[in-house]
All heavy atoms as TSV, in Angstrom:
chain	resi	resn	atom	element	x	y	z
A	1	MET	N	N	28.887	37.047	5.708
A	1	MET	CA	C	29.301	35.662	5.842
A	1	MET	C	C	28.164	34.731	5.470
A	1	MET	O	O	28.358	33.684	4.909
A	1	MET	CB	C	29.798	35.410	7.241
A	1	MET	CG	C	30.525	34.080	7.322
A	1	MET	SD	S	31.240	33.750	8.856
A	1	MET	CE	C	32.687	34.784	8.792
A	2	ASN	N	N	26.914	35.136	5.840
A	2	ASN	CA	C	25.756	34.293	5.579
A	2	ASN	C	C	25.259	34.707	4.131
A	2	ASN	O	O	24.815	35.717	3.899
A	2	ASN	CB	C	24.664	34.530	6.618
A	2	ASN	CG	C	23.521	33.648	6.509
A	2	ASN	OD1	O	23.629	32.665	5.671
A	2	ASN	ND2	N	22.538	33.780	7.312
A	3	SER	N	N	25.354	33.699	3.212
A	3	SER	CA	C	24.931	33.998	1.897
A	3	SER	C	C	23.472	33.924	1.626
A	3	SER	O	O	22.929	34.297	0.659
A	3	SER	CB	C	25.675	33.047	0.853
A	3	SER	OG	O	25.288	31.709	1.138
A	4	SER	N	N	22.772	33.362	2.578
A	4	SER	CA	C	21.348	33.151	2.483
A	4	SER	C	C	20.634	34.089	3.503
A	4	SER	O	O	21.045	34.213	4.620
A	4	SER	CB	C	20.947	31.712	2.768
A	4	SER	OG	O	19.535	31.592	2.739
A	5	PRO	N	N	19.540	34.743	3.055
A	5	PRO	CA	C	18.875	35.635	3.983
A	5	PRO	C	C	18.120	34.871	5.121
A	5	PRO	O	O	17.873	35.480	6.130
A	5	PRO	CB	C	17.885	36.416	3.123
A	5	PRO	CG	C	17.706	35.589	1.861
A	5	PRO	CD	C	19.007	34.815	1.699
A	6	GLU	N	N	17.804	33.632	4.902
A	6	GLU	CA	C	17.130	32.866	5.923
A	6	GLU	C	C	18.209	32.248	6.862
A	6	GLU	O	O	19.308	31.832	6.466
A	6	GLU	CB	C	16.149	31.850	5.350
A	6	GLU	CG	C	16.741	31.078	4.173
A	6	GLU	CD	C	15.667	30.165	3.518
A	6	GLU	OE1	O	14.609	30.695	3.204
A	6	GLU	OE2	O	15.995	28.989	3.389
A	7	GLY	N	N	17.829	31.919	8.116
A	7	GLY	CA	C	18.753	31.441	9.056
A	7	GLY	C	C	18.865	29.922	8.908
A	7	GLY	O	O	18.245	29.229	8.047
A	8	TRP	N	N	19.855	29.383	9.746
A	8	TRP	CA	C	20.130	27.966	9.598
A	8	TRP	C	C	18.942	27.083	10.027
A	8	TRP	O	O	18.740	26.018	9.550
A	8	TRP	CB	C	21.414	27.530	10.353
A	8	TRP	CG	C	21.288	27.760	11.882
A	8	TRP	CD1	C	21.493	28.832	12.633
A	8	TRP	CD2	C	20.769	26.748	12.754
A	8	TRP	NE1	N	21.255	28.627	13.911
A	8	TRP	CE2	C	20.808	27.391	14.093
A	8	TRP	CE3	C	20.358	25.500	12.636
A	8	TRP	CZ2	C	20.438	26.658	15.174
A	8	TRP	CZ3	C	19.961	24.803	13.796
A	8	TRP	CH2	C	20.032	25.358	15.056
A	9	GLY	N	N	18.185	27.577	10.942
A	9	GLY	CA	C	17.024	26.758	11.438
A	9	GLY	C	C	15.945	26.612	10.354
A	9	GLY	O	O	15.350	25.526	10.173
A	10	ARG	N	N	15.729	27.728	9.625
A	10	ARG	CA	C	14.723	27.618	8.500
A	10	ARG	C	C	15.256	26.740	7.392
A	10	ARG	O	O	14.511	25.973	6.776
A	10	ARG	CB	C	14.428	29.023	8.002
A	10	ARG	CG	C	13.490	29.045	6.901
A	10	ARG	CD	C	12.462	30.078	7.179
A	10	ARG	NE	N	11.592	30.234	6.038
A	10	ARG	CZ	C	10.260	30.156	6.143
A	10	ARG	NH1	N	9.704	30.023	7.333
A	10	ARG	NH2	N	9.532	30.258	5.071
A	11	ARG	N	N	16.581	26.824	7.111
A	11	ARG	CA	C	17.123	25.938	6.083
A	11	ARG	C	C	17.102	24.447	6.510
A	11	ARG	O	O	16.855	23.590	5.716
A	11	ARG	CB	C	18.601	26.365	5.795
A	11	ARG	CG	C	18.637	27.689	5.080
A	11	ARG	CD	C	19.976	28.063	4.744
A	11	ARG	NE	N	20.575	27.091	3.792
A	11	ARG	CZ	C	21.729	27.195	3.251
A	11	ARG	NH1	N	22.507	28.207	3.503
A	11	ARG	NH2	N	22.155	26.324	2.370
A	12	ALA	N	N	17.367	24.216	7.746
A	12	ALA	CA	C	17.236	22.815	8.301
A	12	ALA	C	C	15.806	22.317	8.249
A	12	ALA	O	O	15.632	21.139	7.827
A	12	ALA	CB	C	17.754	22.752	9.733
A	13	LEU	N	N	14.824	23.143	8.522
A	13	LEU	CA	C	13.467	22.748	8.421
A	13	LEU	C	C	13.094	22.461	6.980
A	13	LEU	O	O	12.330	21.488	6.698
A	13	LEU	CB	C	12.571	23.842	9.024
A	13	LEU	CG	C	11.072	23.450	9.139
A	13	LEU	CD1	C	10.889	22.252	10.049
A	13	LEU	CD2	C	10.304	24.612	9.700
A	14	THR	N	N	13.589	23.261	6.071
A	14	THR	CA	C	13.321	23.077	4.667
A	14	THR	C	C	13.894	21.761	4.190
A	14	THR	O	O	13.364	21.005	3.384
A	14	THR	CB	C	13.829	24.234	3.796
A	14	THR	OG1	O	13.283	25.488	4.322
A	14	THR	CG2	C	13.495	24.111	2.361
A	15	ALA	N	N	15.119	21.461	4.549
A	15	ALA	CA	C	15.804	20.211	4.197
A	15	ALA	C	C	15.063	19.067	4.784
A	15	ALA	O	O	14.887	18.021	4.036
A	15	ALA	CB	C	17.304	20.272	4.731
A	16	LEU	N	N	14.618	19.102	6.043
A	16	LEU	CA	C	13.821	18.045	6.600
A	16	LEU	C	C	12.507	17.764	5.832
A	16	LEU	O	O	12.159	16.721	5.571
A	16	LEU	CB	C	13.525	18.350	8.059
A	16	LEU	CG	C	12.804	17.232	8.859
A	16	LEU	CD1	C	13.659	15.947	8.935
A	16	LEU	CD2	C	12.488	17.756	10.233
A	17	ALA	N	N	11.850	18.873	5.445
A	17	ALA	CA	C	10.576	18.713	4.738
A	17	ALA	C	C	10.862	18.072	3.362
A	17	ALA	O	O	10.125	17.220	2.885
A	17	ALA	CB	C	9.963	20.078	4.525
A	18	LEU	N	N	11.964	18.442	2.707
A	18	LEU	CA	C	12.313	17.877	1.394
A	18	LEU	C	C	12.638	16.357	1.508
A	18	LEU	O	O	12.206	15.557	0.727
A	18	LEU	CB	C	13.537	18.602	0.835
A	18	LEU	CG	C	13.981	18.165	-0.553
A	18	LEU	CD1	C	12.932	18.427	-1.533
A	18	LEU	CD2	C	15.266	18.883	-0.915
A	19	ILE	N	N	13.330	16.030	2.621
A	19	ILE	CA	C	13.584	14.513	2.808
A	19	ILE	C	C	12.295	13.777	3.104
A	19	ILE	O	O	12.139	12.661	2.564
A	19	ILE	CB	C	14.574	14.403	4.050
A	19	ILE	CG1	C	15.959	14.896	3.610
A	19	ILE	CG2	C	14.647	12.988	4.480
A	19	ILE	CD1	C	16.934	14.968	4.838
A	20	VAL	N	N	11.385	14.348	3.811
A	20	VAL	CA	C	10.087	13.692	4.108
A	20	VAL	C	C	9.344	13.519	2.817
A	20	VAL	O	O	8.739	12.483	2.559
A	20	VAL	CB	C	9.297	14.463	5.203
A	20	VAL	CG1	C	7.872	13.977	5.235
A	20	VAL	CG2	C	10.000	14.305	6.487
A	21	ILE	N	N	9.284	14.567	1.979
A	21	ILE	CA	C	8.498	14.485	0.722
A	21	ILE	C	C	9.105	13.476	-0.202
A	21	ILE	O	O	8.404	12.656	-0.822
A	21	ILE	CB	C	8.441	15.860	0.045
A	21	ILE	CG1	C	7.535	16.824	0.873
A	21	ILE	CG2	C	7.987	15.837	-1.328
A	21	ILE	CD1	C	7.588	18.273	0.523
A	22	ILE	N	N	10.501	13.439	-0.312
A	22	ILE	CA	C	11.131	12.478	-1.205
A	22	ILE	C	C	10.892	11.016	-0.698
A	22	ILE	O	O	10.564	10.115	-1.435
A	22	ILE	CB	C	12.628	12.761	-1.267
A	22	ILE	CG1	C	12.862	14.064	-2.109
A	22	ILE	CG2	C	13.399	11.604	-1.923
A	22	ILE	CD1	C	14.282	14.553	-2.140
A	23	SER	N	N	10.891	10.827	0.618
A	23	SER	CA	C	10.781	9.493	1.099
A	23	SER	C	C	9.287	9.028	0.930
A	23	SER	O	O	9.018	7.819	0.658
A	23	SER	CB	C	11.149	9.391	2.676
A	23	SER	OG	O	10.342	10.234	3.433
A	24	TYR	N	N	8.366	9.917	1.086
A	24	TYR	CA	C	6.943	9.597	0.853
A	24	TYR	C	C	6.719	9.296	-0.601
A	24	TYR	O	O	5.995	8.302	-0.935
A	24	TYR	CB	C	6.060	10.772	1.228
A	24	TYR	CG	C	4.580	10.464	1.001
A	24	TYR	CD1	C	3.865	9.566	1.878
A	24	TYR	CD2	C	3.883	11.047	-0.051
A	24	TYR	CE1	C	2.492	9.278	1.612
A	24	TYR	CE2	C	2.557	10.820	-0.245
A	24	TYR	CZ	C	1.896	9.932	0.618
A	24	TYR	OH	O	0.602	9.631	0.329
A	25	GLY	N	N	7.337	10.016	-1.511
A	25	GLY	CA	C	7.200	9.735	-2.968
A	25	GLY	C	C	7.809	8.353	-3.296
A	25	GLY	O	O	7.274	7.575	-4.128
A	26	ALA	N	N	8.994	8.048	-2.695
A	26	ALA	CA	C	9.610	6.708	-2.935
A	26	ALA	C	C	8.720	5.606	-2.406
A	26	ALA	O	O	8.597	4.561	-3.070
A	26	ALA	CB	C	10.968	6.781	-2.328
A	27	ARG	N	N	8.177	5.829	-1.258
A	27	ARG	CA	C	7.285	4.784	-0.728
A	27	ARG	C	C	6.040	4.583	-1.561
A	27	ARG	O	O	5.621	3.430	-1.818
A	27	ARG	CB	C	6.897	5.234	0.713
A	27	ARG	CG	C	5.902	4.394	1.356
A	27	ARG	CD	C	6.458	3.224	2.028
A	27	ARG	NE	N	5.480	2.439	2.762
A	27	ARG	CZ	C	5.810	1.367	3.409
A	27	ARG	NH1	N	6.992	0.971	3.476
A	27	ARG	NH2	N	4.832	0.783	4.032
A	28	LEU	N	N	5.462	5.665	-2.031
A	28	LEU	CA	C	4.292	5.533	-2.949
A	28	LEU	C	C	4.654	4.858	-4.279
A	28	LEU	O	O	3.932	4.006	-4.703
A	28	LEU	CB	C	3.803	6.958	-3.248
A	28	LEU	CG	C	2.476	7.029	-4.064
A	28	LEU	CD1	C	1.331	6.368	-3.353
A	28	LEU	CD2	C	2.174	8.500	-4.340
A	29	ALA	N	N	5.800	5.201	-4.817
A	29	ALA	CA	C	6.182	4.572	-6.044
A	29	ALA	C	C	6.524	3.045	-5.815
A	29	ALA	O	O	6.104	2.209	-6.682
A	29	ALA	CB	C	7.503	5.230	-6.633
A	30	TYR	N	N	7.053	2.752	-4.713
A	30	TYR	CA	C	7.332	1.306	-4.405
A	30	TYR	C	C	5.979	0.539	-4.227
A	30	TYR	O	O	5.854	-0.558	-4.765
A	30	TYR	CB	C	8.153	1.189	-3.184
A	30	TYR	CG	C	8.369	-0.228	-2.678
A	30	TYR	CD1	C	9.235	-1.113	-3.352
A	30	TYR	CD2	C	7.618	-0.779	-1.656
A	30	TYR	CE1	C	9.440	-2.401	-2.952
A	30	TYR	CE2	C	7.764	-2.114	-1.279
A	30	TYR	CZ	C	8.644	-2.893	-1.931
A	30	TYR	OH	O	8.770	-4.227	-1.580
A	31	SER	N	N	5.029	1.135	-3.573
A	31	SER	CA	C	3.747	0.456	-3.305
A	31	SER	C	C	3.002	0.322	-4.634
A	31	SER	O	O	2.248	-0.640	-4.815
A	31	SER	CB	C	2.913	1.184	-2.326
A	31	SER	OG	O	2.472	2.442	-2.805
A	32	LEU	N	N	3.189	1.223	-5.614
A	32	LEU	CA	C	2.528	1.046	-6.926
A	32	LEU	C	C	3.280	0.045	-7.814
A	32	LEU	O	O	2.605	-0.665	-8.580
A	32	LEU	CB	C	2.415	2.405	-7.575
A	32	LEU	CG	C	1.463	3.408	-6.977
A	32	LEU	CD1	C	1.592	4.772	-7.652
A	32	LEU	CD2	C	0.028	2.892	-7.058
A	33	LEU	N	N	4.527	0.037	-7.733
A	33	LEU	CA	C	5.355	-0.809	-8.696
A	33	LEU	C	C	5.620	-2.246	-8.188
A	33	LEU	O	O	5.983	-3.090	-8.960
A	33	LEU	CB	C	6.687	-0.122	-9.038
A	33	LEU	CG	C	6.493	1.187	-9.810
A	33	LEU	CD1	C	7.849	1.819	-10.043
A	33	LEU	CD2	C	5.787	0.986	-11.126
A	34	ALA	N	N	5.572	-2.432	-6.857
A	34	ALA	CA	C	5.901	-3.759	-6.315
A	34	ALA	C	C	5.060	-4.867	-6.856
A	34	ALA	O	O	5.558	-5.948	-7.117
A	34	ALA	CB	C	5.839	-3.750	-4.785
A	35	PRO	N	N	3.710	-4.706	-7.021
A	35	PRO	CA	C	2.934	-5.791	-7.633
A	35	PRO	C	C	3.283	-6.121	-9.058
A	35	PRO	O	O	2.932	-7.185	-9.559
A	35	PRO	CB	C	1.460	-5.247	-7.516
A	35	PRO	CG	C	1.508	-4.210	-6.515
A	35	PRO	CD	C	2.859	-3.638	-6.576
A	36	LEU	N	N	3.919	-5.239	-9.713
A	36	LEU	CA	C	4.281	-5.486	-11.194
A	36	LEU	C	C	5.555	-6.353	-11.343
A	36	LEU	O	O	5.787	-6.821	-12.424
A	36	LEU	CB	C	4.465	-4.172	-11.940
A	36	LEU	CG	C	3.245	-3.298	-11.996
A	36	LEU	CD1	C	3.652	-1.940	-12.746
A	36	LEU	CD2	C	2.212	-3.971	-12.766
A	37	VAL	N	N	6.310	-6.518	-10.263
A	37	VAL	CA	C	7.575	-7.250	-10.378
A	37	VAL	C	C	7.354	-8.736	-10.814
A	37	VAL	O	O	8.021	-9.225	-11.722
A	37	VAL	CB	C	8.403	-7.127	-9.086
A	37	VAL	CG1	C	9.607	-8.045	-9.062
A	37	VAL	CG2	C	8.808	-5.718	-8.849
A	38	PRO	N	N	6.432	-9.456	-10.177
A	38	PRO	CA	C	6.197	-10.859	-10.627
A	38	PRO	C	C	5.694	-10.975	-12.029
A	38	PRO	O	O	6.086	-11.768	-12.827
A	38	PRO	CB	C	5.126	-11.393	-9.660
A	38	PRO	CG	C	5.213	-10.559	-8.468
A	38	PRO	CD	C	5.660	-9.216	-9.001
A	39	VAL	N	N	4.874	-9.954	-12.434
A	39	VAL	CA	C	4.375	-9.968	-13.853
A	39	VAL	C	C	5.437	-9.709	-14.748
A	39	VAL	O	O	5.593	-10.342	-15.832
A	39	VAL	CB	C	3.257	-8.841	-13.982
A	39	VAL	CG1	C	2.784	-8.680	-15.395
A	39	VAL	CG2	C	2.080	-9.191	-13.027
A	40	ALA	N	N	6.349	-8.860	-14.429
A	40	ALA	CA	C	7.502	-8.523	-15.381
A	40	ALA	C	C	8.393	-9.729	-15.478
A	40	ALA	O	O	8.840	-10.054	-16.575
A	40	ALA	CB	C	8.295	-7.268	-14.775
A	41	PHE	N	N	8.739	-10.427	-14.365
A	41	PHE	CA	C	9.585	-11.624	-14.462
A	41	PHE	C	C	8.923	-12.656	-15.328
A	41	PHE	O	O	9.587	-13.358	-16.065
A	41	PHE	CB	C	9.894	-12.118	-13.030
A	41	PHE	CG	C	11.029	-11.362	-12.361
A	41	PHE	CD1	C	10.907	-10.979	-11.071
A	41	PHE	CD2	C	12.179	-11.047	-13.079
A	41	PHE	CE1	C	11.931	-10.289	-10.482
A	41	PHE	CE2	C	13.235	-10.443	-12.445
A	41	PHE	CZ	C	13.061	-10.052	-11.189
A	42	SER	N	N	7.634	-12.854	-15.093
A	42	SER	CA	C	6.955	-13.906	-15.867
A	42	SER	C	C	6.899	-13.557	-17.383
A	42	SER	O	O	7.085	-14.366	-18.217
A	42	SER	CB	C	5.559	-14.177	-15.357
A	42	SER	OG	O	4.784	-13.037	-15.510
A	43	LEU	N	N	6.680	-12.243	-17.707
A	43	LEU	CA	C	6.724	-11.878	-19.130
A	43	LEU	C	C	8.133	-12.032	-19.707
A	43	LEU	O	O	8.209	-12.472	-20.936
A	43	LEU	CB	C	6.238	-10.453	-19.275
A	43	LEU	CG	C	4.786	-10.193	-19.137
A	43	LEU	CD1	C	4.458	-8.733	-19.137
A	43	LEU	CD2	C	3.968	-10.942	-20.125
A	44	ILE	N	N	9.176	-11.701	-18.934
A	44	ILE	CA	C	10.523	-11.915	-19.480
A	44	ILE	C	C	10.800	-13.401	-19.649
A	44	ILE	O	O	11.356	-13.857	-20.638
A	44	ILE	CB	C	11.500	-11.301	-18.460
A	44	ILE	CG1	C	11.467	-9.833	-18.534
A	44	ILE	CG2	C	12.926	-11.777	-18.792
A	44	ILE	CD1	C	12.255	-9.132	-17.470
A	45	GLY	N	N	10.300	-14.244	-18.712
A	45	GLY	CA	C	10.473	-15.672	-18.892
A	45	GLY	C	C	9.781	-16.287	-20.143
A	45	GLY	O	O	10.317	-17.035	-20.885
A	46	VAL	N	N	8.480	-15.820	-20.332
A	46	VAL	CA	C	7.742	-16.268	-21.496
A	46	VAL	C	C	8.458	-15.829	-22.778
A	46	VAL	O	O	8.513	-16.513	-23.775
A	46	VAL	CB	C	6.354	-15.790	-21.408
A	46	VAL	CG1	C	5.566	-15.955	-22.743
A	46	VAL	CG2	C	5.577	-16.493	-20.316
A	47	GLY	N	N	8.951	-14.606	-22.758
A	47	GLY	CA	C	9.660	-14.038	-23.904
A	47	GLY	C	C	10.969	-14.799	-24.217
A	47	GLY	O	O	11.256	-15.060	-25.394
A	48	LEU	N	N	11.640	-15.179	-23.206
A	48	LEU	CA	C	12.858	-15.957	-23.414
A	48	LEU	C	C	12.553	-17.380	-23.943
A	48	LEU	O	O	13.323	-17.807	-24.824
A	48	LEU	CB	C	13.693	-16.142	-22.095
A	48	LEU	CG	C	14.383	-14.779	-21.656
A	48	LEU	CD1	C	15.021	-14.998	-20.289
A	48	LEU	CD2	C	15.406	-14.342	-22.714
A	49	VAL	N	N	11.497	-17.978	-23.427
A	49	VAL	CA	C	11.145	-19.288	-23.973
A	49	VAL	C	C	10.638	-19.228	-25.426
A	49	VAL	O	O	11.040	-19.987	-26.255
A	49	VAL	CB	C	10.006	-19.911	-23.095
A	49	VAL	CG1	C	9.401	-21.114	-23.702
A	49	VAL	CG2	C	10.609	-20.289	-21.685
A	50	ALA	N	N	9.851	-18.193	-25.736
A	50	ALA	CA	C	9.405	-18.003	-27.107
A	50	ALA	C	C	10.592	-17.701	-28.034
A	50	ALA	O	O	10.686	-18.259	-29.140
A	50	ALA	CB	C	8.393	-16.800	-27.117
A	51	LEU	N	N	11.542	-16.889	-27.522
A	51	LEU	CA	C	12.699	-16.598	-28.403
A	51	LEU	C	C	13.549	-17.802	-28.588
A	51	LEU	O	O	14.057	-18.074	-29.710
A	51	LEU	CB	C	13.575	-15.512	-27.649
A	51	LEU	CG	C	14.823	-15.043	-28.374
A	51	LEU	CD1	C	14.335	-14.241	-29.625
A	51	LEU	CD2	C	15.631	-14.137	-27.464
A	52	PHE	N	N	13.667	-18.687	-27.556
A	52	PHE	CA	C	14.404	-19.967	-27.746
A	52	PHE	C	C	13.795	-20.846	-28.835
A	52	PHE	O	O	14.406	-21.411	-29.694
A	52	PHE	CB	C	14.530	-20.686	-26.395
A	52	PHE	CG	C	15.137	-21.983	-26.407
A	52	PHE	CD1	C	16.518	-22.088	-26.625
A	52	PHE	CD2	C	14.339	-23.173	-26.334
A	52	PHE	CE1	C	17.104	-23.347	-26.697
A	52	PHE	CE2	C	15.007	-24.438	-26.418
A	52	PHE	CZ	C	16.309	-24.487	-26.501
A	53	PHE	N	N	12.450	-20.991	-28.732
A	53	PHE	CA	C	11.748	-21.856	-29.666
A	53	PHE	C	C	11.736	-21.302	-31.071
A	53	PHE	O	O	11.870	-22.013	-32.074
A	53	PHE	CB	C	10.268	-22.126	-29.213
A	53	PHE	CG	C	10.223	-23.219	-28.192
A	53	PHE	CD1	C	9.554	-22.877	-26.946
A	53	PHE	CD2	C	10.785	-24.432	-28.307
A	53	PHE	CE1	C	9.513	-23.787	-25.982
A	53	PHE	CE2	C	10.736	-25.348	-27.325
A	53	PHE	CZ	C	10.031	-25.028	-26.124
A	54	PHE	N	N	11.609	-19.994	-31.260
A	54	PHE	CA	C	11.597	-19.345	-32.562
A	54	PHE	C	C	12.998	-19.364	-33.217
A	54	PHE	O	O	13.157	-19.427	-34.400
A	54	PHE	CB	C	10.988	-17.990	-32.575
A	54	PHE	CG	C	9.521	-17.968	-32.393
A	54	PHE	CD1	C	8.880	-17.187	-31.519
A	54	PHE	CD2	C	8.704	-18.820	-33.162
A	54	PHE	CE1	C	7.498	-17.156	-31.337
A	54	PHE	CE2	C	7.329	-18.804	-33.019
A	54	PHE	CZ	C	6.738	-17.961	-32.026
A	55	GLN	N	N	13.980	-19.313	-32.401
A	55	GLN	CA	C	15.368	-19.427	-32.920
A	55	GLN	C	C	15.668	-20.794	-33.419
A	55	GLN	O	O	16.475	-20.939	-34.343
A	55	GLN	CB	C	16.428	-18.971	-31.835
A	55	GLN	CG	C	16.383	-17.519	-31.487
A	55	GLN	CD	C	16.907	-16.673	-32.683
A	55	GLN	OE1	O	17.677	-17.086	-33.466
A	55	GLN	NE2	N	16.412	-15.430	-32.760
A	56	ARG	N	N	15.135	-21.816	-32.765
A	56	ARG	CA	C	15.465	-23.171	-33.171
A	56	ARG	C	C	14.759	-23.529	-34.499
A	56	ARG	O	O	15.216	-24.425	-35.211
A	56	ARG	CB	C	15.031	-24.116	-32.145
A	56	ARG	CG	C	15.953	-24.090	-30.926
A	56	ARG	CD	C	15.657	-25.180	-29.998
A	56	ARG	NE	N	16.371	-26.361	-30.465
A	56	ARG	CZ	C	16.256	-27.580	-29.903
A	56	ARG	NH1	N	15.495	-27.731	-28.925
A	56	ARG	NH2	N	16.967	-28.571	-30.441
A	57	ARG	N	N	13.617	-22.848	-34.785
A	57	ARG	CA	C	12.902	-23.151	-36.068
A	57	ARG	C	C	13.653	-22.750	-37.313
A	57	ARG	O	O	13.458	-23.325	-38.325
A	57	ARG	CB	C	11.537	-22.484	-36.080
A	57	ARG	CG	C	10.526	-23.241	-35.219
A	57	ARG	CD	C	9.169	-22.689	-35.575
A	57	ARG	NE	N	8.187	-23.454	-34.800
A	57	ARG	CZ	C	6.928	-23.272	-34.882
A	57	ARG	NH1	N	6.449	-22.312	-35.641
A	57	ARG	NH2	N	6.095	-24.040	-34.201
A	58	ARG	N	N	14.412	-21.708	-37.252
A	58	ARG	CA	C	15.084	-21.218	-38.427
A	58	ARG	C	C	16.182	-22.128	-38.948
A	58	ARG	O	O	16.776	-22.871	-38.506
A	58	ARG	CB	C	15.714	-19.817	-38.207
A	58	ARG	CG	C	14.638	-18.794	-37.993
A	58	ARG	CD	C	15.241	-17.436	-37.756
A	58	ARG	NE	N	14.219	-16.460	-37.554
A	58	ARG	CZ	C	14.513	-15.240	-37.428
A	58	ARG	NH1	N	15.707	-14.739	-37.481
A	58	ARG	NH2	N	13.510	-14.349	-37.174
């Protein structure tokens, strides 16, 4: 009936470790990428303004 040689306790511990690793990775990615959000918005804004002015020249 048990398709896995390891017991449910070991599988639960493995799942918990996987959740902790994924959450730590997500937290690290957020801390690295969060300062780039204002820069990205400002670059998009400058690009839209430049696109608006260059479209009007044609």
